A tleap script that builds the chain and sets N, CA, C and O, in Angstrom:
source leaprc.protein.ff14SB
mol = sequence {
  NMET LEU ARG ILE ALA ILE VAL ALA LEU LEU
  THR LEU GLU ILE VAL LEU LEU SER ALA LEU
  ALA LEU SER PRO ALA ASN ALA THR SER SER
  ASP PHE GLU ASN TYR ILE TRP SER PHE ALA
  ASP VAL GLY THR HIE GLN VAL VAL CYS LYS
  LYS ILE VAL MET HIE PRO GLU LYS GLN LEU
  HIE SER GLY GLU SER ARG ARG GLN VAL VAL
  LYS MET SER SER THR SER THR VAL VAL SER
  ASP SER TYR CYS ALA SER SER THR LYS PRO
  ASP ALA GLY CSER
}
set mol.1.N position { -16.316 -29.136 -28.536 }
set mol.1.CA position { -17.412 -27.855 -28.321 }
set mol.1.C position { -18.037 -28.437 -26.723 }
set mol.1.O position { -18.276 -27.630 -25.825 }
set mol.2.N position { -18.183 -29.486 -26.602 }
set mol.2.CA position { -18.791 -29.993 -25.407 }
set mol.2.C position { -17.606 -29.794 -24.196 }
set mol.2.O position { -17.874 -29.336 -23.085 }
set mol.3.N position { -16.666 -30.092 -24.490 }
set mol.3.CA position { -15.304 -30.033 -23.654 }
set mol.3.C position { -15.128 -28.528 -23.250 }
set mol.3.O position { -14.797 -28.207 -22.108 }
set mol.4.N position { -15.352 -27.684 -24.186 }
set mol.4.CA position { -14.851 -26.143 -23.573 }
set mol.4.C position { -15.701 -25.662 -22.789 }
set mol.4.O position { -15.343 -24.979 -21.829 }
set mol.5.N position { -17.668 -26.067 -23.182 }
set mol.5.CA position { -18.140 -25.701 -22.113 }
set mol.5.C position { -18.173 -26.083 -20.594 }
set mol.5.O position { -18.447 -25.298 -19.686 }
set mol.6.N position { -17.816 -27.552 -20.438 }
set mol.6.CA position { -17.196 -28.011 -19.130 }
set mol.6.C position { -16.379 -27.377 -18.421 }
set mol.6.O position { -16.605 -26.957 -17.286 }
set mol.7.N position { -15.122 -27.235 -19.191 }
set mol.7.CA position { -13.935 -26.621 -18.893 }
set mol.7.C position { -14.538 -25.008 -18.162 }
set mol.7.O position { -14.157 -24.526 -17.095 }
set mol.8.N position { -15.443 -24.492 -19.006 }
set mol.8.CA position { -15.605 -22.953 -18.691 }
set mol.8.C position { -16.528 -22.951 -17.312 }
set mol.8.O position { -16.493 -22.121 -16.403 }
set mol.9.N position { -17.394 -24.174 -17.433 }
set mol.9.CA position { -18.341 -24.197 -16.023 }
set mol.9.C position { -17.541 -24.520 -14.965 }
set mol.9.O position { -17.665 -23.974 -13.869 }
set mol.10.N position { -16.673 -25.422 -15.221 }
set mol.10.CA position { -15.937 -25.753 -13.681 }
set mol.10.C position { -14.918 -24.693 -13.391 }
set mol.10.O position { -14.464 -24.766 -12.249 }
set mol.11.N position { -14.374 -23.585 -14.248 }
set mol.11.CA position { -13.705 -22.648 -13.881 }
set mol.11.C position { -14.806 -21.405 -13.167 }
set mol.11.O position { -14.569 -20.639 -12.233 }
set mol.12.N position { -15.828 -21.521 -13.843 }
set mol.12.CA position { -16.622 -20.346 -13.140 }
set mol.12.C position { -16.908 -21.004 -11.481 }
set mol.12.O position { -16.865 -20.317 -10.460 }
set mol.13.N position { -17.187 -22.415 -11.532 }
set mol.13.CA position { -17.634 -22.627 -10.325 }
set mol.13.C position { -16.555 -22.525 -9.399 }
set mol.13.O position { -16.736 -22.371 -8.191 }
set mol.14.N position { -15.344 -22.614 -9.985 }
set mol.14.CA position { -14.096 -22.170 -8.960 }
set mol.14.C position { -14.140 -20.912 -8.702 }
set mol.14.O position { -14.105 -20.566 -7.521 }
set mol.15.N position { -14.218 -20.034 -9.634 }
set mol.15.CA position { -14.191 -18.723 -9.252 }
set mol.15.C position { -15.301 -18.369 -8.244 }
set mol.15.O position { -14.875 -17.696 -7.305 }
set mol.16.N position { -16.594 -18.645 -8.202 }
set mol.16.CA position { -17.494 -18.313 -7.746 }
set mol.16.C position { -17.514 -18.602 -6.313 }
set mol.16.O position { -17.894 -17.754 -5.505 }
set mol.17.N position { -17.013 -20.081 -5.874 }
set mol.17.CA position { -16.833 -20.584 -4.579 }
set mol.17.C position { -15.533 -20.004 -3.943 }
set mol.17.O position { -15.567 -19.797 -2.730 }
set mol.18.N position { -14.437 -19.731 -4.599 }
set mol.18.CA position { -13.326 -18.869 -3.826 }
set mol.18.C position { -14.105 -17.726 -3.437 }
set mol.18.O position { -14.170 -17.449 -2.239 }
set mol.19.N position { -14.874 -16.828 -4.532 }
set mol.19.CA position { -15.244 -15.434 -4.015 }
set mol.19.C position { -16.274 -15.446 -2.756 }
set mol.19.O position { -16.125 -14.581 -1.893 }
set mol.20.N position { -17.276 -16.369 -2.635 }
set mol.20.CA position { -18.132 -16.630 -1.716 }
set mol.20.C position { -17.709 -17.285 -0.659 }
set mol.20.O position { -18.276 -16.909 0.367 }
set mol.21.N position { -16.814 -18.247 -0.487 }
set mol.21.CA position { -16.306 -18.992 0.773 }
set mol.21.C position { -15.186 -18.356 1.334 }
set mol.21.O position { -15.129 -18.387 2.564 }
set mol.22.N position { -14.317 -17.808 0.752 }
set mol.22.CA position { -13.083 -17.008 1.343 }
set mol.22.C position { -13.593 -15.783 2.157 }
set mol.22.O position { -14.470 -15.108 1.617 }
set mol.23.N position { -13.216 -15.466 3.213 }
set mol.23.CA position { -13.643 -14.060 3.706 }
set mol.23.C position { -12.634 -12.823 3.152 }
set mol.23.O position { -11.528 -13.126 2.704 }
set mol.24.N position { -13.012 -11.601 3.199 }
set mol.24.CA position { -11.956 -10.764 3.111 }
set mol.24.C position { -11.135 -10.406 4.270 }
set mol.24.O position { -11.524 -10.369 5.437 }
set mol.25.N position { -9.828 -10.117 3.783 }
set mol.25.CA position { -9.068 -9.850 4.987 }
set mol.25.C position { -9.416 -8.453 6.020 }
set mol.25.O position { -9.847 -7.385 5.586 }
set mol.26.N position { -9.181 -8.685 7.153 }
set mol.26.CA position { -9.719 -7.709 8.070 }
set mol.26.C position { -8.710 -6.569 8.264 }
set mol.26.O position { -7.806 -7.074 8.929 }
set mol.27.N position { -8.431 -5.379 8.036 }
set mol.27.CA position { -7.620 -4.546 8.029 }
set mol.27.C position { -7.597 -3.754 9.532 }
set mol.27.O position { -8.509 -2.973 9.801 }
set mol.28.N position { -6.655 -3.972 10.353 }
set mol.28.CA position { -6.747 -3.248 11.781 }
set mol.28.C position { -6.353 -1.942 11.533 }
set mol.28.O position { -6.669 -1.207 12.468 }
set mol.29.N position { -5.784 -1.376 10.628 }
set mol.29.CA position { -5.409 -0.074 10.427 }
set mol.29.C position { -5.533 0.613 9.045 }
set mol.29.O position { -5.043 -0.046 8.128 }
set mol.30.N position { -6.029 1.679 8.740 }
set mol.30.CA position { -6.005 2.190 7.432 }
set mol.30.C position { -4.619 2.714 7.317 }
set mol.30.O position { -4.284 2.752 6.133 }
set mol.31.N position { -3.835 3.068 8.006 }
set mol.31.CA position { -2.391 3.541 7.566 }
set mol.31.C position { -1.504 2.782 6.867 }
set mol.31.O position { -1.406 1.589 7.156 }
set mol.32.N position { -0.803 3.279 5.951 }
set mol.32.CA position { 0.365 2.600 5.468 }
set mol.32.C position { 1.463 3.092 5.799 }
set mol.32.O position { 1.755 4.287 5.852 }
set mol.33.N position { 2.348 1.859 6.117 }
set mol.33.CA position { 3.637 2.396 6.528 }
set mol.33.C position { 4.663 1.548 5.686 }
set mol.33.O position { 4.554 0.372 5.341 }
set mol.34.N position { 5.792 2.526 5.417 }
set mol.34.CA position { 7.009 1.792 4.644 }
set mol.34.C position { 8.347 2.332 5.242 }
set mol.34.O position { 8.341 3.283 6.023 }
set mol.35.N position { 9.309 1.803 4.919 }
set mol.35.CA position { 10.375 2.116 5.546 }
set mol.35.C position { 11.164 2.330 4.392 }
set mol.35.O position { 11.263 1.437 3.551 }
set mol.36.N position { 11.913 3.755 4.220 }
set mol.36.CA position { 12.879 4.151 2.947 }
set mol.36.C position { 14.103 4.620 3.599 }
set mol.36.O position { 14.212 5.031 4.754 }
set mol.37.N position { 15.152 4.484 2.561 }
set mol.37.CA position { 16.380 5.271 2.625 }
set mol.37.C position { 16.019 6.742 2.030 }
set mol.37.O position { 15.436 6.879 0.954 }
set mol.38.N position { 16.497 7.997 2.984 }
set mol.38.CA position { 16.231 9.478 2.722 }
set mol.38.C position { 17.203 10.490 3.560 }
set mol.38.O position { 17.675 10.205 4.661 }
set mol.39.N position { 17.392 11.516 2.976 }
set mol.39.CA position { 18.440 12.300 3.384 }
set mol.39.C position { 17.786 12.817 4.901 }
set mol.39.O position { 16.564 12.900 5.021 }
set mol.40.N position { 18.389 13.039 5.648 }
set mol.40.CA position { 18.237 13.266 7.354 }
set mol.40.C position { 17.287 14.629 7.248 }
set mol.40.O position { 16.136 14.645 7.684 }
set mol.41.N position { 17.847 15.634 6.686 }
set mol.41.CA position { 17.323 17.045 6.361 }
set mol.41.C position { 17.377 17.598 4.895 }
set mol.41.O position { 18.035 17.158 3.953 }
set mol.42.N position { 16.566 18.619 4.929 }
set mol.42.CA position { 16.987 19.434 3.497 }
set mol.42.C position { 18.334 20.196 3.757 }
set mol.42.O position { 18.700 20.955 4.654 }
set mol.43.N position { 18.950 19.683 2.588 }
set mol.43.CA position { 20.350 20.506 2.428 }
set mol.43.C position { 21.540 19.478 3.100 }
set mol.43.O position { 22.708 19.829 2.939 }
set mol.44.N position { 21.284 18.296 3.801 }
set mol.44.CA position { 22.205 17.696 4.126 }
set mol.44.C position { 22.500 16.417 3.348 }
set mol.44.O position { 21.593 15.933 2.672 }
set mol.45.N position { 23.849 15.758 3.395 }
set mol.45.CA position { 23.973 14.331 2.544 }
set mol.45.C position { 24.079 13.406 3.655 }
set mol.45.O position { 24.853 12.482 3.404 }
set mol.46.N position { 23.533 13.362 4.833 }
set mol.46.CA position { 23.450 12.265 5.477 }
set mol.46.C position { 22.386 11.629 5.354 }
set mol.46.O position { 21.319 12.204 5.570 }
set mol.47.N position { 22.430 10.226 4.959 }
set mol.47.CA position { 21.410 9.381 4.650 }
set mol.47.C position { 21.057 8.420 5.694 }
set mol.47.O position { 21.906 7.693 6.208 }
set mol.48.N position { 19.538 8.398 6.089 }
set mol.48.CA position { 19.056 7.508 7.416 }
set mol.48.C position { 17.791 6.809 7.010 }
set mol.48.O position { 17.258 7.043 5.925 }
set mol.49.N position { 17.361 6.042 7.787 }
set mol.49.CA position { 16.115 5.314 7.573 }
set mol.49.C position { 15.256 5.807 8.158 }
set mol.49.O position { 15.383 5.970 9.371 }
set mol.50.N position { 13.995 6.242 7.431 }
set mol.50.CA position { 12.787 6.685 7.986 }
set mol.50.C position { 11.646 5.793 7.598 }
set mol.50.O position { 11.515 4.985 6.679 }
set mol.51.N position { 10.753 6.233 8.705 }
set mol.51.CA position { 9.574 5.229 8.475 }
set mol.51.C position { 8.463 6.063 8.214 }
set mol.51.O position { 8.052 6.833 9.082 }
set mol.52.N position { 7.846 5.965 6.897 }
set mol.52.CA position { 6.925 6.885 6.284 }
set mol.52.C position { 5.569 6.153 6.792 }
set mol.52.O position { 5.491 4.925 6.790 }
set mol.53.N position { 4.437 7.040 7.256 }
set mol.53.CA position { 3.256 6.555 7.275 }
set mol.53.C position { 2.318 7.484 6.919 }
set mol.53.O position { 2.269 8.631 7.363 }
set mol.54.N position { 1.367 6.860 5.896 }
set mol.54.CA position { 0.418 7.722 5.247 }
set mol.54.C position { -0.865 7.599 5.909 }
set mol.54.O position { -1.115 6.421 6.163 }
set mol.55.N position { -1.743 8.394 6.268 }
set mol.55.CA position { -3.013 8.529 6.807 }
set mol.55.C position { -3.743 9.172 6.139 }
set mol.55.O position { -3.695 10.395 6.001 }
set mol.56.N position { -4.844 8.094 5.424 }
set mol.56.CA position { -5.671 8.420 4.776 }
set mol.56.C position { -6.933 9.302 5.337 }
set mol.56.O position { -7.250 8.774 6.403 }
set mol.57.N position { -7.784 10.416 5.074 }
set mol.57.CA position { -8.913 10.879 5.493 }
set mol.57.C position { -10.128 10.880 4.790 }
set mol.57.O position { -10.595 11.993 4.550 }
set mol.58.N position { -10.717 9.947 4.423 }
set mol.58.CA position { -11.887 10.259 3.906 }
set mol.58.C position { -12.632 11.372 3.595 }
set mol.58.O position { -12.831 12.029 4.616 }
set mol.59.N position { -13.142 11.875 2.588 }
set mol.59.CA position { -13.983 12.970 2.434 }
set mol.59.C position { -14.729 13.029 1.511 }
set mol.59.O position { -14.211 12.710 0.440 }
set mol.60.N position { -16.237 13.443 1.464 }
set mol.60.CA position { -17.097 13.339 0.465 }
set mol.60.C position { -17.314 14.634 -0.484 }
set mol.60.O position { -17.693 15.768 -0.192 }
set mol.61.N position { -16.980 14.125 -1.585 }
set mol.61.CA position { -16.944 15.300 -2.354 }
set mol.61.C position { -18.418 16.095 -2.417 }
set mol.61.O position { -19.539 15.600 -2.536 }
set mol.62.N position { -18.073 17.328 -2.311 }
set mol.62.CA position { -19.626 18.235 -2.390 }
set mol.62.C position { -19.829 18.572 -3.991 }
set mol.62.O position { -18.922 18.686 -4.816 }
set mol.63.N position { -21.074 18.686 -4.196 }
set mol.63.CA position { -21.439 18.555 -5.834 }
set mol.63.C position { -22.178 17.833 -6.194 }
set mol.63.O position { -22.611 16.902 -5.515 }
set mol.64.N position { -22.517 18.100 -7.415 }
set mol.64.CA position { -23.273 16.996 -8.240 }
set mol.64.C position { -22.668 15.528 -8.069 }
set mol.64.O position { -23.429 14.588 -7.839 }
set mol.65.N position { -21.433 15.361 -8.171 }
set mol.65.CA position { -20.943 13.845 -7.988 }
set mol.65.C position { -20.858 13.346 -6.543 }
set mol.65.O position { -20.690 14.152 -5.628 }
set mol.66.N position { -20.964 12.106 -6.333 }
set mol.66.CA position { -21.199 11.498 -5.151 }
set mol.66.C position { -19.775 10.822 -4.478 }
set mol.66.O position { -19.517 10.521 -3.312 }
set mol.67.N position { -18.969 10.717 -5.732 }
set mol.67.CA position { -17.726 9.993 -5.501 }
set mol.67.C position { -16.968 10.471 -4.193 }
set mol.67.O position { -16.978 11.632 -3.783 }
set mol.68.N position { -16.220 9.264 -3.516 }
set mol.68.CA position { -15.593 9.634 -2.679 }
set mol.68.C position { -14.129 9.892 -2.969 }
set mol.68.O position { -13.534 9.250 -3.835 }
set mol.69.N position { -13.504 10.916 -2.177 }
set mol.69.CA position { -12.346 11.639 -2.403 }
set mol.69.C position { -11.667 11.583 -0.977 }
set mol.69.O position { -12.139 12.023 0.071 }
set mol.70.N position { -10.225 10.823 -1.201 }
set mol.70.CA position { -9.591 10.469 -0.228 }
set mol.70.C position { -8.445 11.425 0.104 }
set mol.70.O position { -7.601 11.354 -0.788 }
set mol.71.N position { -8.144 12.201 0.960 }
set mol.71.CA position { -7.298 13.189 1.292 }
set mol.71.C position { -5.846 12.419 2.165 }
set mol.71.O position { -6.011 11.622 3.089 }
set mol.72.N position { -4.950 12.694 1.836 }
set mol.72.CA position { -3.728 11.821 2.377 }
set mol.72.C position { -2.572 13.029 3.050 }
set mol.72.O position { -2.229 14.148 2.669 }
set mol.73.N position { -2.276 12.352 3.975 }
set mol.73.CA position { -1.158 13.087 5.037 }
set mol.73.C position { -0.115 11.994 5.254 }
set mol.73.O position { -0.245 10.794 5.016 }
set mol.74.N position { 0.760 12.524 5.665 }
set mol.74.CA position { 2.153 11.523 5.995 }
set mol.74.C position { 2.994 12.243 7.115 }
set mol.74.O position { 3.067 13.452 7.335 }
set mol.75.N position { 3.530 11.337 7.683 }
set mol.75.CA position { 4.672 11.628 8.594 }
set mol.75.C position { 5.869 10.946 8.434 }
set mol.75.O position { 5.885 9.865 7.845 }
set mol.76.N position { 6.844 11.436 8.875 }
set mol.76.CA position { 8.267 10.425 8.569 }
set mol.76.C position { 8.785 10.538 10.123 }
set mol.76.O position { 8.273 11.339 10.904 }
set mol.77.N position { 9.668 9.806 10.428 }
set mol.77.CA position { 10.475 9.436 11.590 }
set mol.77.C position { 11.606 8.616 11.391 }
set mol.77.O position { 11.483 7.499 10.888 }
set mol.78.N position { 12.880 9.149 11.800 }
set mol.78.CA position { 14.228 8.458 11.709 }
set mol.78.C position { 14.033 7.259 12.764 }
set mol.78.O position { 13.625 7.336 13.923 }
set mol.79.N position { 14.469 6.051 11.985 }
set mol.79.CA position { 14.298 4.955 12.960 }
set mol.79.C position { 15.708 4.131 12.588 }
set mol.79.O position { 16.541 4.454 11.741 }
set mol.80.N position { 15.722 3.111 13.372 }
set mol.80.CA position { 17.173 2.414 13.030 }
set mol.80.C position { 17.223 1.780 11.601 }
set mol.80.O position { 16.218 1.459 10.967 }
set mol.81.N position { 18.655 1.624 11.120 }
set mol.81.CA position { 18.987 1.421 9.881 }
set mol.81.C position { 18.518 -0.246 9.507 }
set mol.81.O position { 18.291 -0.659 8.370 }
set mol.82.N position { 18.448 -1.001 10.687 }
set mol.82.CA position { 17.985 -2.485 10.684 }
set mol.82.C position { 16.714 -2.400 9.811 }
set mol.82.O position { 16.519 -3.265 8.957 }
set mol.83.N position { 15.720 -1.240 10.024 }
set mol.83.CA position { 14.472 -1.480 9.234 }
set mol.83.C position { 14.629 -1.283 7.759 }
set mol.83.O position { 13.682 -1.599 7.039 }
set mol.84.N position { 15.605 -0.849 7.288 }
set mol.84.CA position { 15.692 -0.536 5.902 }
set mol.84.C position { 16.771 -1.571 5.139 }
set mol.84.O position { 17.098 -1.466 3.957 }
set mol.85.N position { 17.289 -2.669 6.145 }
set mol.85.CA position { 17.979 -3.413 5.895 }
set mol.85.C position { 18.049 -3.986 4.444 }
set mol.85.O position { 19.078 -3.957 3.768 }
set mol.86.N position { 16.938 -4.473 4.057 }
set mol.86.CA position { 16.223 -5.101 2.841 }
set mol.86.C position { 16.525 -4.330 1.422 }
set mol.86.O position { 16.569 -4.883 0.323 }
set mol.87.N position { 16.717 -2.972 1.678 }
set mol.87.CA position { 16.517 -2.171 0.666 }
set mol.87.C position { 17.989 -1.584 0.235 }
set mol.87.O position { 18.700 -1.306 1.200 }
set mol.88.N position { 18.503 -1.374 -0.934 }
set mol.88.CA position { 19.768 -0.630 -1.142 }
set mol.88.C position { 19.720 0.649 -0.531 }
set mol.88.O position { 18.869 1.538 -0.564 }
set mol.89.N position { 20.710 0.559 -0.021 }
set mol.89.CA position { 21.129 2.204 0.589 }
set mol.89.C position { 21.774 3.026 -0.557 }
set mol.89.O position { 22.777 2.516 -1.055 }
set mol.90.N position { 21.367 4.198 -1.046 }
set mol.90.CA position { 21.524 5.210 -1.835 }
set mol.90.C position { 22.889 5.761 -1.433 }
set mol.90.O position { 23.076 5.773 -0.216 }
set mol.91.N position { 23.938 6.247 -2.239 }
set mol.91.CA position { 25.072 7.107 -1.962 }
set mol.91.C position { 24.905 8.302 -1.780 }
set mol.91.O position { 24.374 9.034 -2.616 }
set mol.92.N position { 25.332 8.682 -0.660 }
set mol.92.CA position { 25.035 10.138 0.179 }
set mol.92.C position { 25.547 11.288 -0.936 }
set mol.92.O position { 25.058 12.418 -0.913 }
set mol.93.N position { 26.549 10.912 -1.890 }
set mol.93.CA position { 27.254 11.895 -2.332 }
set mol.93.C position { 28.396 12.693 -1.688 }
set mol.93.O position { 28.873 12.343 -0.608 }
set mol.94.N position { 28.762 13.603 -2.258 }
set mol.94.CA position { 29.878 14.543 -1.723 }
set mol.94.C position { 29.397 15.826 -1.575 }
set mol.94.O position { 30.136 16.719 -1.161 }
savepdb mol mol.pdb
quit
């Protein structure tokens, strides 16, 4: 029983020291970027590499609730195929 209590206290100490000693990461941008294979345009069979950027826009929910609601918008740009080299390119079909 004493052994379990000592292990629990040591685990708690490690968790608290980690939480208090390590500083959180400082994000330089709130935008999320990702590279995906996608069709060049609606109705085409050409597959291209696109950079997708998500832009969060914080909005405060009006009314009784004070929860924060985040509105997302996105933009996509065709980029060099080298950005999507790590992912499998889908078959464009015929």
